[in-house]
N, C-alpha and C positions, 0 to 999 in steps of 0.2 A: 703749655699749661691749658687745662680745660677751661672753657668758658662757663662751666657750671660748677662752681665751688659747692661742695656738700654742706648743706645747712638745713636745720629744721624749719618747717613751715608753721608760722604762728599768725594768728589774726592780729593786725596792727591796731594800736589804740587810735581813737578818734582824734586825738591831739595831733596826729601826724598829718592831718588833712591840710591841704594848701588853703590859703586865705581865699575868700571870695565865695565859699560854699554857703548856701542859705542855712539859716538856723534849723535845728532839729524840730520835727513835728511827728506826732504819733500817727501810725497807719490808721487808727480809728478816729482820726480828726473829724470834728464836726463840719458838715457842709451845709450851705444854704439849702433849704428844702422847698423850692417852689413847687406848686402842685403840677405834676407832670402832665403835659398835653400829649405825651406819646402813649398811645394805646394800640393803634393798628400798626403792626410792624411787619415789614416784608424782608425776606431773605432770598437772595438769588445765588444759586449754585448748589450742586448736590455732592460736591467733593467732601473731603474729610473736614474742611473748615466750614463750608456751608451747612452740611448736615450736623456738625458739632454745635454750631451756633443755634440752629433750629431746635435741636433736641434739648439744649440747655434752656432756651427761652420758654419751652413748653411748661416749665414749672412755675411760671409767673403769670400774673393777671394781665395778659396781653392777648390781642386778637392777631393771630399769625397767618401770613400767607407765604408759602414756600414755592418759589419758581425754580423749576429744574430745566435742564437743557433739552433741546429737541431730541437728543439721542437717549434721554433717560426713559426707563420703562415706568411711566407714570402709574399705570395700572398696578404694577407690582408694589411700588412705593406706597400708594394709597392703601392697598390691601394690608401691607405690613403695619402701617400706621393704625388702621382700624383694629387689627388684632392686638396691637400693643395697648391701646386705650381700653379695649374690652377686658383684656387680662388684668390691667391695672385696677379696673373697677371691681372685678371679681375677687381679687385678693385683698382689697381694701386699701390699696395705695392711694387711690383718689376717691372722692365721694361723688354723689350724683350731680351736684352742681358743677364740679370741675369736669366731669365726664361730658355734660351737655355743652359746656364751654369749649372743650377740645373738639367736639363734633363739628363745630363751626370752622375749624381750621381748614384753610384752602391749600391744596397741593395741586399745582398746575404747571403748564408750559407757557402760558400766555401772560406777558408782562402787563397787559391791560387789566388783569385781576388785581394789580397793585394800586389802582388809581385812587383809592381812598386812604392809602397809608399815610401815617404821620412820619414814619422813618423807614427808609429802605437801606438794607445793608448788603452790599455787593461782595460776593466771595467766589469769583470766577478765576480762571488761571491768570498768573502774574504776567500779563501782556498789556502794555499801554494802549495799543490799538484796539484790542478787544474790549477793554474796560471803558475807554472813551466812547467807543461806538455804542456800547450798552447804555451809558448815561444819556447820550444824545437821543437814543430811541425812547428812553423813559421820559425825558423832560416834557414833551408835548402831551403825553397821555396821563401824567400823574398830577394830582392836585397841587396847585402852586405853593401850598404851605408845607409840603413834605420835605424833610431833610434827607439829602443823599449822603450816604456814608460808604467808603470803600474799606474793606478789610485787608487791603494790600499790606504786605510786609516790607515793601521797599519803595513804593511809588507815592510821592506826595500828592495830596488832593488837588492842589493848584495845577498840577500837570494834567490831571484828568478832566478838569473843568474848562470851560470857555467863557468869554465875557458875558454871553447871554444865557449861561447855564446856572441860574440861582446860586451865585457865588457866595452869598451870605449864609446859605444853607448847605454848603458842600464841605465835608469833613472826612477825616480818617478815623476809623474805629478798628484798631488792630487787636483782635483777640489772639490768644496763643493756644496751640495744640498740646494736649487735649483740652478743649474748652471747658469741660465740666470740672477739671482738676486744677487748672491754672487760674488762680484768682488775681489776674492782672489784665488790664486793657490799656493800650496807648491811644489816647484821644488827641488827634492832631488837628490843630486849627490853622487857618490861613489868615492873612492880613485882612481879608474881607469877612471872615466869620463873625456874625452878629452876636451881641450879648444875649439875645433871646435864644439863639441856637445853642450857645454855650450852656445857658441855664437849663434848657430842656434836656440836653445830653447829660449834664451832671446829674440831674434828677433821674433820668432813665437808668444811668449806671448805678446809682444808689438803689433804685428800685429792684434791679436784677442782681443786687448784692455782689457787685464786682468792683474791686479796688482799681483805681485808674491814675495814670499820670497824664496831665494836660500839657501838651508839647506844642511849640511852634514848629514850623517846617525846617528850620535850621537844626533843631534837635530831635527831629522825628526818628522813629525806629531806634531809639537810643539803646535799647537792650541788645538788639541784634548787632548794632555797631560796636558796642564794647566787647562782645564775644568775638567779633571779627579780629581784634588785636590778638586774641589767643589763637585763633585759627591760623593767622599768618605766622606767628612765632612757632607754632607746632610744625607747619610744613617746612619752614626754614631749618629747623633742627633735624627733621627727617632728611631733607635734601643734603645736609652736611654729613650725613652718615652716622649720626649718634644713636639712632634707633629706627625701627621699622614703623609703618603705620599702626600695626597692631600693638606694638610695644608702647607707642605714644598714647594710644587710646587707653591702654591699661594703666599707664602712669596717671593720666588725668582722672580716670574713674577711681583710682585708689587714693589720690591725694587732693582732688578738687571737686569734681562734679559727678553725678550719677550717670553721665553719658560722656562719650569721647567726642573728639573733634571730627574724625573721619567717618565714624558710624553715624554721627549726626547729619553730616552732609549727604551721605548715602540715603538716609531716611527722608530728608527733605526733597532730594532730587538734585543731581549735579547740575542739570540745566537751569533749574530754579535758583540754585545757589549762585551760579554764574551771572544770571540776570540781576539778582538782588545785590550782589557785591558791586556790580557795575553801577547800579543806581546809587548805592551808598557813597561811593568814592568819586562820583561825577564832579562834585564841587571841591574835592580835597586838593590842596596845592601839591601834596606829595603822593599823588595816586600811583606813580611809578613804583613806590615802595611796596605796593601790593601785587606787583607783577608776578612774582613766583607762584602765588596762590592762584591768581587769575589764569596764568599760563597752564598750570596743571589741570584746572577745571576745563579750559578750552580743549586741551588734549583729550580728556575723557569724553567730552561731548562729541568731538570729531570721530571718536572710535565707537560711539553709540553706547558708551558705558555710563548710564545715567543714574546708577545707584540701584536700590532695591527693586524699583519698578521694571528694570530691564535685566535684573539678575546679576549685574556686576557694576561696580563703581570703584571705590578704593578697595572694596572686598568683593568676593564672589558669594552669591546667594543660591540656595540656603547656606548659611554659615556652618562650617564644620569645625569642631573644637581643634585648635592648633596650639599645642603648648609652646610657649616662648620663654626664653631666659630673660631675666630682668637686667637691663643695661647697667653697667658699673656706675654710670653717671646719673642714675635715676633720681637721687635726692637733689642733685644740682639742677637737673632738668625741671623737676617739679617746682623747685624754688623759683627758677627763672620764669616759668609760666605763671606762677602765682603772682609774682611781682608785676608781670606784664598786665595781668588781669586787674590787679588792685590799682595799678597806676591808671588804667583806662576808666575804672569806676570813679576814681577821684576826679579825673579830668572831665568826664562827662557830667558829673554831679555839679562841679563848679561852673562849667560852661552853660548848663541848662538852668541853674539856680533852683533846682529841685531840692526841697527840704531833705536833710539827711535821713530822717526817719522814713520818709516816703521812698527814697531811692533804695534804702536798705531793705525795705519790705519787697519792693518790686524785683530787685536782684535776687533776693532769696526765693521768691516764687518762680522766677524765670529759670534759675539754675537748679531748683529743687534742693535747696540747702537748708540745714537745720538752723544755721546762724548766718546772718548777713555779713557783708564786708566791714560794717561799722560797729559790729558787736565784738567785745573783747572776750 
């Protein structure tokens, strides 16, 4: 008998939720509005996340400093930025006041240029050693009131901090790619994060018009973690021979999300996915359950198949259209994956005590859905 009985996929009613989930609140909920002390903001990293955060923040009343790596062509980046703001002024996208403000933007390689910042957002590669070293270099040269934030997608802020490294001002601010289009930020606090830091960051996120979830470290990276359950189930089904990677992604894109599991991992980078999943499951009592997925990622990394950036991962790039037949068990596979996903959403919502309305909005933004899991 097939493990995938054919059945239609329907959004479940909210009444099915397990007890313990916090009461519903609207995504447009009112927040306290302390006057924000965050004006001078630094971004470190010129990759897709660092550049995405920098470009998004340009639209707001902030004084920005963008620090790029030693390998970056600073002259070229500065020239492109100058052309961009000149063009924006010429076509009327910005006025003279905004133009003069943007001309004060600093683009540099020197971390000392961040010394007056109120907030610094780090967005360098997902490596604990690199990130920790960066913050240790920043601490003695940056004003003591500055808040340090990591855009890490899998490393908790307490792991990157040290006892003498402004622990009350050390947080996680996880933006999602593409930054301009994903209206969701995960704000992760530690046991040492001060109420002042929380208030300033809440006000900052309101100012830049980004919806956010405030999470403790036990529930950090909650959106990636709930997707992990789907990724695991997908590879188990493929390993059992029910469908190919491509067929699985096509099922997911047809019945669930606008992106698949395996093309998503290729896009992020197989090596990055491997590190991130390792970080997510470190404290899990059942981490051996994720071994089939971890093992496959390890195999691809050993072979140098890191996804799009190396031309091959689960797929070969550039992609060539390859027609596939729909598996006979498509409806059952889709239902099974949906149930795995919906169960993960309910579990993480109850565990984190996030209001249903907030979680519904966050999940909808993360997965690019028209309706969230708690909408009938």
